[in-house]
C-alpha positions as CSV (number, residue, x, y, z in Angstrom):
1,V,-0.2,0.3,0.1
2,R,1.4,3.2,-0.6
3,T,-0.4,6.8,-0.3
4,T,0.4,10.2,1.2
5,T,-2.9,9.2,4.2
6,L,-3.8,6.6,5.4
7,L,-7.2,6.5,7.5
8,L,-8.5,3.2,9.2
9,E,-11.9,4.3,11.8
10,D,-15.0,2.8,13.1
11,G,-14.0,-0.6,12.1
12,G,-12.2,-0.4,9.2
13,R,-9.3,-3.4,9.0
14,L,-6.8,-3.9,6.1
15,A,-5.0,-7.2,6.8
16,T,-3.8,-10.5,5.6
17,T,-5.1,-13.2,7.8
18,V,-4.1,-17.2,7.7
19,G,-7.4,-18.9,7.2
20,S,-6.7,-22.7,6.9
21,S,-4.3,-24.8,8.3
22,G,-0.6,-25.3,6.6
23,A,-0.9,-21.7,5.0
24,N,1.2,-19.1,5.5
25,G,0.1,-15.6,5.7
26,G,1.6,-12.8,3.2
27,N,3.2,-10.1,3.9
28,L,1.9,-6.6,4.5
29,S,3.9,-3.1,3.2
30,I,2.3,0.2,4.2
31,E,4.1,3.8,3.1
32,A,2.6,6.6,3.6
33,T,4.5,9.9,3.1
34,R,2.0,12.1,5.4
35,S,-0.1,10.0,8.3
36,I,-1.8,6.6,9.5
37,E,-4.0,7.2,11.8
38,V,-6.0,3.5,13.1
39,N,-8.9,4.5,15.1
40,N,-10.7,1.7,16.5
41,S,-9.4,-0.2,13.6
42,T,-7.1,-2.7,13.2
43,I,-4.0,-3.1,10.5
44,A,-3.0,-7.1,11.1
45,A,-1.3,-9.7,9.9
46,D,-3.0,-12.9,12.2
47,V,-3.0,-16.6,12.3
48,G,-6.2,-17.8,12.7
49,S,-9.2,-16.1,14.8
50,M,-10.9,-17.2,18.3
51,D,-13.9,-19.1,16.5
52,S,-11.4,-20.6,13.3
53,P,-7.9,-21.8,15.1
54,V,-5.4,-22.7,12.3
55,E,-2.7,-25.7,12.3
56,A,1.1,-24.5,11.8
57,G,0.2,-21.9,9.8
58,H,3.2,-18.9,9.8
59,G,1.9,-15.2,9.7
60,G,3.1,-12.7,7.8
61,N,5.2,-9.1,8.5
62,I,4.3,-6.0,9.2
63,E,6.1,-3.3,7.7
64,I,5.4,0.5,8.0
65,Q,6.9,3.5,7.0
66,T,5.6,7.2,7.8
67,E,5.7,10.3,8.9
68,Q,3.5,10.3,11.5
69,L,1.9,7.4,13.2
70,K,-1.6,7.2,15.4
71,I,-3.2,4.3,17.3
72,K,-6.3,5.0,19.4
73,D,-8.9,3.5,20.7
74,N,-8.7,0.3,20.3
75,G,-7.0,0.7,17.1
76,R,-4.4,-2.0,16.5
77,I,-1.3,-3.4,14.6
78,S,-0.9,-6.7,15.0
79,T,0.6,-10.0,14.3
80,S,-0.7,-12.3,16.6
81,L,-1.4,-16.1,16.9
82,N,-5.2,-16.2,17.8
83,G,-7.5,-18.7,19.2
84,E,-6.1,-22.1,19.6
85,S,-3.6,-22.1,16.0
86,T,-0.2,-23.1,15.8
87,G,2.6,-21.6,14.2
88,N,4.5,-18.4,14.3
89,S,3.7,-14.8,14.6
90,G,5.3,-12.5,12.0
91,Q,8.0,-9.2,12.9
92,I,6.4,-5.8,13.1
93,S,8.7,-2.8,12.3
94,I,7.8,0.6,12.1
95,D,9.9,3.2,10.9
96,A,7.9,6.7,11.5
97,E,9.0,10.5,12.5
98,D,6.1,10.8,15.4
99,I,4.5,8.1,16.8
100,R,1.6,8.2,19.2
101,L,-0.6,5.7,21.0
102,T,-3.7,6.8,23.2
103,A,-6.9,5.0,24.4
104,S,-9.3,7.3,26.0
105,Q,-12.1,4.2,26.9
106,S,-11.2,0.4,28.4
107,A,-9.6,-0.9,24.7
108,R,-6.6,-2.8,24.4
109,T,-4.7,0.0,22.1
110,G,-1.8,-0.4,20.4
111,I,1.1,-2.8,18.5
112,F,0.8,-6.1,19.5
113,S,2.5,-9.6,18.7
114,Q,1.4,-11.9,21.1
115,V,0.3,-16.0,21.2
116,D,-3.1,-16.6,23.1
117,E,-3.5,-18.6,26.1
118,G,-4.6,-21.7,23.4
119,G,-1.9,-21.5,20.9
120,E,1.1,-23.0,20.1
121,G,4.3,-21.2,18.9
122,N,6.6,-18.0,19.3
123,A,5.2,-14.7,18.9
124,G,7.2,-12.5,16.8
125,H,9.4,-9.1,17.2
126,I,8.4,-5.6,17.5
127,N,11.3,-2.9,15.7
128,I,10.3,0.3,16.3
129,V,12.5,3.5,14.6
130,T,11.2,6.7,15.8
131,N,12.1,10.3,16.7
132,I,8.9,10.8,19.0
133,L,7.4,7.4,20.8
134,R,4.2,8.3,23.3
135,L,1.7,5.9,25.0
136,T,-0.7,7.2,27.1
137,N,-3.6,6.1,28.9
138,D,-4.5,2.6,30.3
139,E,-5.1,-0.7,28.0
140,T,-2.5,1.5,25.5
141,Q,0.6,-1.1,25.2
142,I,2.8,-2.2,23.3
143,N,3.4,-6.1,23.5
144,A,6.0,-8.9,22.5
145,S,3.6,-11.4,24.5
146,N,3.3,-15.4,24.5
147,L,0.7,-16.4,27.0
148,R,1.1,-20.1,26.7
149,T,4.4,-21.9,25.5
150,G,7.2,-21.0,23.0
151,A,9.3,-17.6,22.9
152,A,8.1,-14.2,23.5
153,G,9.6,-11.5,21.2
154,D,12.0,-9.2,21.3
155,I,10.6,-5.4,21.8
156,T,13.6,-2.9,20.1
157,I,13.0,0.6,20.1
158,E,15.1,3.3,19.0
159,A,13.8,7.4,19.6
160,S,16.3,10.3,18.1
161,R,14.3,12.1,20.7
162,W,12.0,11.4,23.1
163,I,9.8,8.1,24.7
164,H,7.2,8.9,26.9
165,I,4.9,6.2,28.7
166,S,2.0,7.8,31.5
167,D,-1.2,7.1,32.6
168,G,-1.2,3.4,32.9
169,A,0.7,2.8,29.4
170,S,3.3,-0.2,29.0
171,I,5.4,-1.4,27.5
172,V,4.8,-5.6,27.9
173,S,7.0,-8.6,27.2
174,K,5.1,-11.9,29.3
175,V,5.2,-15.2,29.4
176,R,3.8,-18.5,30.8
177,N,6.4,-21.8,29.9
178,N,9.1,-20.2,27.8
179,L,11.6,-23.3,28.6
180,E,11.9,-24.5,25.4
181,A,12.9,-21.4,23.4
182,S,16.3,-20.9,22.8
183,R,16.8,-17.4,24.6
184,P,14.8,-15.5,26.4
185,A,13.2,-12.1,24.4
186,E,14.9,-8.7,25.4
187,I,13.6,-5.0,25.7
188,D,16.0,-3.1,24.0
189,I,15.1,0.6,24.5
190,T,17.5,3.7,23.1
191,A,16.8,7.7,23.3
192,D,18.0,10.7,24.4
193,R,15.1,10.8,26.6
194,L,13.0,8.5,28.5
195,S,10.2,9.1,30.7
196,L,7.7,7.2,32.4
197,V,5.1,9.2,34.6
198,N,1.8,8.3,36.7
199,R,1.9,4.0,36.3
200,G,3.6,4.3,32.9
201,S,5.8,1.5,33.2
202,I,7.9,-1.2,31.2
203,D,7.7,-4.8,32.2
204,S,9.1,-8.6,31.4
205,S,7.4,-11.1,33.6
206,L,6.9,-14.6,34.0
207,S,3.4,-16.2,35.5
208,D,1.3,-19.6,35.5
209,G,4.7,-21.7,34.5
210,V,8.6,-22.0,34.2
211,G,11.5,-20.5,32.6
212,R,12.6,-17.1,32.5
213,T,12.1,-13.1,31.3
214,G,14.4,-11.5,28.9
215,N,16.4,-8.7,30.1
216,I,15.7,-4.9,30.0
217,N,18.5,-2.6,28.4
218,I,17.9,1.1,28.3
219,T,20.3,3.3,27.0
220,A,19.2,6.8,27.2
221,N,21.1,10.8,28.1
222,T,17.8,11.9,30.8
223,V,15.8,8.6,32.1
224,E,13.2,9.9,34.9
225,F,10.1,8.7,36.9
226,D,7.6,10.5,38.6
227,G,4.7,8.4,40.1
228,G,2.8,12.2,40.1
229,P,1.0,13.6,43.1
230,E,0.0,10.4,44.1
231,G,2.5,8.4,43.8
232,L,1.5,5.9,41.9
233,P,3.2,2.8,41.0
234,T,5.7,3.8,37.9
235,K,8.4,1.2,37.0
236,I,10.7,-0.7,35.0
237,Q,10.3,-4.4,36.7
238,S,11.6,-8.1,35.8
239,L,9.1,-9.8,37.8
240,I,8.2,-14.0,38.5
241,E,4.6,-14.2,40.0
242,Q,4.1,-15.3,42.7
243,F,1.5,-18.6,40.8
244,S,4.5,-20.0,38.7
245,V,5.3,-23.6,38.6
246,G,8.6,-24.3,39.6
247,R,11.6,-22.0,39.8
248,G,11.8,-18.9,37.3
249,I,14.6,-16.6,36.6
250,A,13.8,-13.0,36.6
251,G,16.1,-11.0,33.9
252,N,18.4,-8.6,34.5
253,I,18.0,-4.7,34.4
254,Q,20.4,-2.8,32.9
255,L,21.0,1.3,32.3
256,N,23.9,2.2,30.3
257,G,25.2,6.1,29.2
258,V,23.1,8.1,31.6
259,D,23.6,11.6,32.0
260,N,20.4,12.0,34.7
261,L,18.6,9.5,36.4
262,T,15.8,10.8,38.5
263,I,13.5,8.6,40.7
264,R,10.6,10.4,42.3
265,N,7.3,9.9,44.0
266,G,6.8,6.3,43.7
267,G,8.7,5.1,40.2
268,F,11.1,2.1,41.2
269,I,13.3,-0.1,39.3
270,S,13.0,-3.6,40.8
271,T,13.6,-7.1,40.0
272,V,10.8,-8.8,42.2
273,V,10.4,-12.9,43.2
274,L,7.2,-13.6,44.8
275,G,7.0,-17.2,43.9
276,D,9.9,-19.2,43.8
277,G,13.3,-18.1,41.8
278,Q,15.9,-16.0,41.0
279,S,15.8,-12.6,40.9
280,G,17.7,-11.0,38.0
281,E,20.2,-8.5,39.1
282,I,20.4,-4.6,38.4
283,E,23.1,-2.4,36.8
284,I,23.0,1.6,36.5
285,N,26.1,3.5,35.3
286,A,25.0,7.3,35.2
287,R,27.0,10.3,36.1
288,F,23.5,11.7,38.4
289,I,20.6,10.1,40.0
290,E,18.8,11.2,42.9
291,I,16.1,9.0,44.2
292,S,13.4,10.6,46.4
293,G,9.7,10.7,47.5
294,V,7.4,8.5,48.9
295,G,4.7,6.4,47.4
296,G,1.2,6.6,47.7
297,T,0.1,2.7,48.8
298,S,1.4,0.1,50.8
299,N,2.6,-2.2,48.2
300,N,4.3,0.4,47.0
301,P,6.0,2.5,49.9
302,F,8.6,4.7,48.6
303,S,11.0,5.4,45.3
304,R,13.6,3.0,45.4
305,I,16.0,0.8,43.1
306,S,15.6,-2.4,44.8
307,T,16.1,-6.4,44.0
308,R,12.9,-7.9,46.4
309,I,13.0,-11.4,47.5
310,A,8.7,-11.7,48.4
311,E,7.5,-13.8,51.5
312,E,6.2,-16.5,49.2
313,G,9.6,-17.2,47.6
314,E,11.0,-20.6,49.0
315,A,14.9,-21.0,48.2
316,S,14.7,-18.0,46.4
317,Q,17.6,-15.9,45.7
318,A,17.7,-12.1,44.8
319,G,20.1,-10.9,42.7
320,D,23.1,-8.4,42.7
321,L,22.4,-4.5,42.4
322,A,25.4,-2.1,40.9
323,I,25.5,1.5,40.8
324,V,28.2,3.5,38.9
325,A,27.6,7.5,39.4
326,E,29.4,10.6,39.9
327,E,26.8,12.0,42.8
328,L,24.4,10.3,44.3
329,I,21.2,11.8,46.0
330,L,19.0,10.2,48.3
331,R,16.2,12.1,50.0
332,D,12.6,12.2,51.5
333,G,11.8,8.6,52.2
334,G,14.2,7.6,48.6
335,R,16.3,3.7,48.9
336,I,18.5,1.3,47.2
337,I,17.4,-1.6,48.8
338,A,18.0,-5.5,48.7
339,D,15.0,-7.0,50.4
340,S,14.3,-11.0,51.0
341,S,11.1,-11.4,53.3
342,G,10.8,-15.0,52.9
343,A,13.7,-17.5,53.2
344,G,15.8,-16.8,49.9
345,A,19.3,-14.8,50.6
346,G,20.2,-11.8,49.4
347,G,22.2,-11.0,46.7
348,T,25.0,-7.7,47.0
349,I,24.5,-4.3,47.2
350,T,27.6,-2.3,45.4
351,V,27.9,1.2,45.0
352,E,30.5,3.6,43.8
353,A,29.9,7.3,43.7
354,D,32.1,10.6,43.9
355,R,29.6,11.9,46.2
356,I,26.5,10.2,47.9
357,F,23.9,12.8,49.8
358,M,21.0,11.3,52.2
359,I,18.8,13.4,53.4
360,E,15.3,13.0,55.4
361,A,14.7,9.7,55.8
362,A,16.7,8.3,52.7
363,S,18.3,4.3,52.8
364,L,21.0,2.9,51.6
365,S,20.7,-0.6,53.3
366,D,19.7,-4.4,52.6
367,V,17.0,-6.0,55.2
368,S,17.3,-9.2,53.9
369,Q,17.7,-12.4,56.4
370,E,21.0,-13.7,55.2
371,V,23.4,-10.8,53.4
372,N,25.7,-12.3,51.3
373,E,27.5,-8.8,50.6
374,F,27.6,-4.9,50.9
375,N,29.6,-2.7,49.7
376,V,29.8,1.2,49.7
377,S,32.8,3.6,48.0
378,S,33.2,7.5,47.1
């Protein structure tokens, strides 16, 4: 499809679909020199449907090039494995100067490459190149998850200027059972500025199964978290959920090349095990870091960088936490913490900074029942 402007609205659909077993889907390429808007409509290269699953069908890829891309109010770009279909989802590649995803109602909106709960196969990768990417409001997602067995897809985003995730929007990679996958999927984000505001989140998680989540890698000049006046959870998190079966391994979180990192009002970076398993490591290299303010809920009491093993975890192991900075400021309840409330062992906390300031109930501590090592140098 080649055009100047493409508008899909009110149930519009532009799609290639695998509708019969053994077939492969066709690729879908769209080039719009000015803009593409998907409003309560779909651009898709899916495999099967909830009512009509197919076997061994491989979905086609979607490639989009435009100046401005808007996805609104139940609008979707999708390469998903639907229902009880088997096969692999296709990849999504988007190159656009300005991308805006927003939902004004409780309807899933965004970019999806998924395997449904009844399906069997691998999710496709999502690759985005842009100047500015904005995700706002609940149910707005970039999602490459696998809700059955197999691998989730990688999510790779390169933004020359700004990525803004706010008001419940999220970037998500979720798996249930990926032991047979060659490797866990990763989230790689490169931007000049990354902002997570008022419940905005980047999540990699494992639930209801056994396996491991992928790493989250962030390279940005400025990274900022702000839970807003109500101190709502605003986060980058690698999580093993409580109801996972067997031992899970959470992926690592790495922030590199950061000039300024600010975490305020209930924002946090965390690797967490709520069930049985091993939390990932956190490694942060930044010139300036400030962690300040408290959260607004009992489950999110303060701004923090943390590795955590919950009380439900049995024989679990917390990951190590390493921070290198020129200046580190903890104020107004901000914390760096390795918290093992269950039977597992705490990891190693290492902080290297030229200057460390701790002000007004701030804390840099390890509260695990079994401390492996704790090092601070300045």
